C-alpha positions, 0 to 999 in steps of 0.5 A, spaced: 252 430 084 245 427 087 240 424 082 233 426 080 228 424 085 224 418 082 216 420 082 210 417 080 206 423 077 199 420 078 200 418 085 203 425 087 198 429 083 193 425 087 196 426 094 197 434 092 190 435 091 189 431 098 194 436 102 191 442 098 184 440 101 187 439 108 191 445 108 184 450 109 181 450 116 174 451 114 175 444 109 178 440 115 172 443 119 167 440 114 170 434 114 170 433 122 162 434 121 162 429 116 166 424 120 161 426 126 155 424 122 155 422 114 150 424 109 149 431 111 146 436 106 149 443 103 144 446 108 146 442 114 154 444 112 152 451 111 149 452 118 156 449 121 160 455 118 160 462 118 160 463 110 155 464 104 152 458 101 157 459 095 163 459 099 161 452 102 160 449 095 167 452 093 170 448 099 166 442 098 168 442 090 175 442 093 174 436 097 170 432 092 176 433 087 181 431 092 176 425 093 175 426 100 168 428 100 163 424 095 156 427 094 150 422 093 143 424 091 137 422 095 131 424 092 131 431 091 137 432 096 144 432 095 148 428 101 155 429 102 159 423 105 167 423 108 171 418 104 177 416 108 181 412 103 185 418 100 188 419 107 189 412 108 193 411 102 198 417 104 198 413 111 200 407 107 205 410 103 210 412 109 207 408 115 209 400 114 205 395 117 211 394 123 211 401 125 203 402 125 202 399 132 207 404 135 204 410 131 197 408 133 199 407 141 202 414 141 197 417 137 191 415 142 196 417 148 196 424 145 189 424 144 187 422 151 192 426 155 190 432 151 182 431 151 181 431 144 174 430 142 175 427 135 179 421 138 172 418 140 168 413 135 163 416 130 157 413 129 157 409 123 153 411 117 147 407 114 150 409 107 157 408 106 160 411 100 168 410 098 170 412 091 177 412 088 181 412 082 185 406 080 190 406 074 187 400 071 182 398 065 175 397 067 176 390 065 182 389 070 178 392 076 173 387 074 177 381 074 180 383 081 173 384 084 171 377 081 177 372 081 177 368 087 185 368 087 186 375 086 180 377 092 184 372 097 190 377 096 187 383 099 180 381 102 183 379 109 184 372 106 177 370 104 175 367 098 169 370 094 166 367 088 161 369 084 157 364 080 149 362 079 147 369 082 150 368 088 156 371 092 159 365 096 164 367 102 169 362 105 174 364 111 181 363 111 180 355 113 175 354 108 169 355 112 162 358 110 162 366 112 156 368 108 152 367 101 148 372 099 144 373 092 147 377 086 142 383 084 146 385 079 152 383 075 154 387 069 161 386 067 165 390 067 161 396 070 157 394 076 156 389 081 151 389 086 150 383 092 147 382 099 152 382 105 151 378 111 157 376 116 154 369 118 161 368 121 159 372 127 152 371 131 151 378 132 152 380 125 148 374 122 142 376 126 142 383 123 138 384 116 142 383 110 145 390 107 147 391 100 154 393 097 154 396 090 161 396 086 161 401 080 166 402 075 167 408 070 173 408 065 177 415 066 182 416 060 185 410 057 188 407 063 184 409 069 178 407 072 174 410 078 171 405 082 165 407 087 163 402 093 157 403 096 155 399 102 147 401 104 141 398 107 144 399 114 139 402 117 137 396 122 144 393 122 148 398 126 153 392 128 154 391 121 155 398 119 160 399 125 164 392 123 165 395 115 166 402 117 173 406 117 178 401 116 174 395 114 172 397 107 178 402 107 184 396 108 180 392 102 180 398 097 187 400 099 189 393 098 185 392 091 188 398 089 195 396 090 194 389 088 192 392 081 197 397 080 203 394 082 202 386 082 203 386 089 199 385 095 199 391 100 205 391 105 208 385 101 
């Protein structure tokens, strides 16, 4: 007699919401538009589909509930951003680090042969927003974000220390990769710091940008982490370096480490 499948209710429910959101062609179209250019208003998105404003709002609500879209106020407008992290988490569940290069090569070949317009690289947003739910308390998340020994396990091997109002970044060989001011430090709720990558001359030449980590409790054992990287208007190379997999791999690695105690891919 076959055994009952083992499930992770929280993860499966989150993935159900993602698959439901992606099942509708209109919602996929809206995500394509946000992929092309992030930070679009409801009015802009409404002009992209043959549908009432109320209908677009309903689709955006489904996408927000799945974590695929995040809305952020800018003055009187409400701007919408694509959040690729939930899709990346599904990718990491079924595609391991050894298979990924072959899958990526085949995907790229298919896109080139078929002339897929979405295979081109979108212009990085000047404000990048990444929200995600993590099964951890705010205190556990804060520890993972500020403890250098934990950060090193998911942040590309970098050692990052927060002390004396500064954020100091050391590369894998101990060299200094960046040192920025900490504008706000409110454990376990919010951390705001500057961002400049001094290890690369082109990136170091651009103006400093800003990264904000906001932690909100969600129930007894869960938290919502929202990372915002903004101030990138005059730093296009920095925006491109952190977009997509740049921040996605960091956040997916953070989530995996906190929830399982093991680094991503271990």
